[in-house]
N, C-alpha and C positions, 0 to 999 in steps of 0.2 A: 625781408622778414621783419616783422614789427617787434621792437624791443620794449621792455617795461622796466622802469626804474623802481627800486625799493629803497626806502629811507634807511640810512645807515647811521651808526654811532661811532664817532672817531675821537681819538685822543691825540693831542698835539702838544708841542713844546715851543714856545716863542724863542727865536734865536737871539736872545738878549746878549749872550756872551759868545756868539759865533765868531770863529776865527780859524785860520789854518795854522796851527802852532807846531804840527808834527806831520809826518807822512806815514799812513798805514794802508794806503792804496795808491795806484799809479796816478790818480787825478789830483792828489794833494801835493802842493809845492809851497812850503813855508816862505819861500823867497818872493812869491807873488803877493801883491797887496790884496787885502780883502776889505770890504766896506760893510760893517755891521749894520749900519742904518739902512742900506739898500737891501741887505738880506732880510731885515725885519719887514720892510715895506713889501717885498715880494711874498714873504710868508703870510703877511696879513691879507694880501689879495687872495691867496689860496684859501685861507681860513674863511674869509667872507664868501667866497664862491661856494664852498661847501654848504654854508648856511642858506645861500640863495637857491641851491638845488634841493633844499628840504632836509638836509642832514643835520644831526646834532653833533656839536663839537665841544669837547671838554679839554681842559689843559692841565698839565703838570707844571708846577713852578720851576723855572730854569734855575740851575745852580752854577755859581761862579766856579771857574776852573774846569768846566765840562763843556768845551766848545762844540762838541758833536751831539749834545743832548737833543738838539732840534730834530734829529733823525729818530723820532719816537717809534717808528716801525720796528727798530732793532731792539726795543726795550722789553718786549714780551710777546706772547701769543695768548689770545683770549678766545676761548671756544666753549660754548654751552655754559657760560658763566664761570668756568675754571680758568685760572691764570698761571701760566708757566713763565716766570720772569727769566730774562736772558742771563747767561754767564758769558761775559765778553772775552774774546781771545786776547785782546791787547789791554795792557794795564792802563793805558790812557783813558779808556772808557769804562773800566770796571766799576767805578763808583756810581755810575748811572743806575746800576741794578738796585742799589739802596733806595734811590729816589722813587723807582717804580714800585718796589715792595711796599714802601710807606704809603704811596698814593692809593694803591689798590686796597690795602688793608684799612685805610681810613675812609674809603668810599663804598663800603658795603659788600665787597667781594670776600667771601668766606673761605673759598678753596684757592689759596694763593701759595705758591712755593717757588723757590729759585731752582733752576735746572742744575742737576749734578754735572752733566757733561756740557762742554762748551757749545752754545748755540746762540744765535743773535736774532731771536724772535722772528717777526714776519719778514726780516731780511731774507731768511732762508726757508720759512714755512709759509706756503700760500694755500689757503683753503680753496678747494675746487670741487664744489658739490659735496659728494659723500666721502671724498678722500682728501688728502693733503699732499701737495707736491713739495718735496723737501730737498733742499740743496746741500751740497758739501763740496769740498775741494780747496777752499781757502779759509773760511771762518768756522762754520759749524762742523763739529766732529760727527762723523758718520754714526758713532755709537749713540749720539743724541737722538737719532731717528727712532730707535727702539724705546728710549725713555719717553719720547713724545707719544708714540703709539700706545704705550702702556698707560700713561697718565690720562690721555684724552679718550682712549678707546676708539680711535679713528684710524683706518688704514693709511699708511704712509707710502708714497711712491718716491723712491730716492733718485735724484738726478745729480750728476757730477759735472762741475764747472771746470774749465781748463784755461780760460783766458783771464789773467789777473785784472784786466780792466773791468771785468764783470764778476766781481768778487762775492757778491750775494746773488741769490736766485732772482730777487726782485729787480735786479739791474738787467737781466737777460730774458725775463719772462713775466708776462702780466696775465692774470686771470680776468677774463671779460665777463664770464657767466659760468653757471654750473658745468656747461659742456663746451665752453669756448675759451681759447687762449690766443695770445700772440707771443712770439719768441724769436730769438736770434740763434739759429742753428749752430753757428760757428763757436758759440760760447760753451758748447757741451761736448762731451766725449761721444764717440760714434755709437756706443751702446745706449746712451741717454737720448741721442737723436732718434735712433730707431724706435725707442720706447715712446717718445713724444709723437712720432709719425703714426704709430699704431693707435695711440690713445686719441689723438686729435688730428685726423687726416685733413680736416678743413681749417686748420689753424692759420692765422695771419702770420706771415714770415717777415721779419725786419731785414732791411738791407744794412750794409755797413754804416752808412751815414746816419740812418735813424737810430741805430743802436748806439753809436758814438754820441748822439745828441741826448742820450738817456731816455729815448722815447718809450722804452719798455718799462721804465720806472713810473708806472701809471696807476690810476685808481679808477675803477669802474663800479657804477651802481646798477649795472645791467642794461642801461641805456646810454647814459652820459659817460664818456671816458675822458678823464682829465689827464693831460700829458704835456710834456714840453712842446712849445709851439714850433720849435725848430725841426721836429720830426714830421715833416710835411708828407712824406710817403706813407707813413703809418696812418696819418689823419685821413688821407684819401682812401686807403684800404678800409678803414673803419666805417667810413660813410657808405662804401659799397656793400658792407656787411650789415647795414642797418643801424649802426651805432651813431651817436651824436658826439663827435670828438670836440673837446674844448682845450685849446692851446693856452698854456701859461708860461710865464717867464720866471724861472728860478735859477737864472744863470749864476747868481752869486753863490748859491748853495752848491751848485755843480762843482765849484772849485774844491769842495771837500768830498766829491764823489757821491752826491745825493740829489734827489729831485722830489717829485710829487709823492710817490709811494713811500720813500724814505721818511717823509715828514708826517706820515699818516698811519696810525695804528688803529685797526678796527676792533671795536668792543662788541663781541658777539655774546649776547645774553644767554 
């Protein structure tokens, strides 16, 4: 099957202050050393790659004291020009919301508001064609799904996560196109797995190793799929399905439980 890329518009945050100072997911260990300069170099490679693929990248100025702000996907959801800014579960990240509210209001977005219920942006909301796949179980409050549906006027399909290693939906599932996804079944409840099997009978399924490499924390433009280079099994499956996988090394950011998608917030006009 021939795939076609479409130009995308992304918002990213340079990891100037990246560090693992606390632990709010199983990947984070403050006792292990982190190397900010390496994180910046890996992030810059990803940003430049998006430009080479024809995508537009804008950036929010990083703020000192917010080491996880590099994970811009968690900051908001942008759909049809409307912006719902995240309300973070952990106080360590709560001030990030102010930075995103300020950026969107200063950059021409007129319909901008912060969520009432706890949700962490595109970490748990993935746009898939005419509906949105929405995660809950660890970070996003299930009541936030109704708020999202009412605000954006788009149907929401709720999915429940059960493995704390995959605390956001975008760590266990990636949207490849309007009708195609890849995911790790063991990250979901039995009911959510049944729903995914019904909706996406031809989905690509990740093995344990590729999921642990954060291979599902990927970004697709409809043809190119940017994902961690260690997820070799997923890369092979993507080629078989007509996609062009591009492996990247974000190993330093993985120490905080994030990778390609976590660093990439899509701005949908």
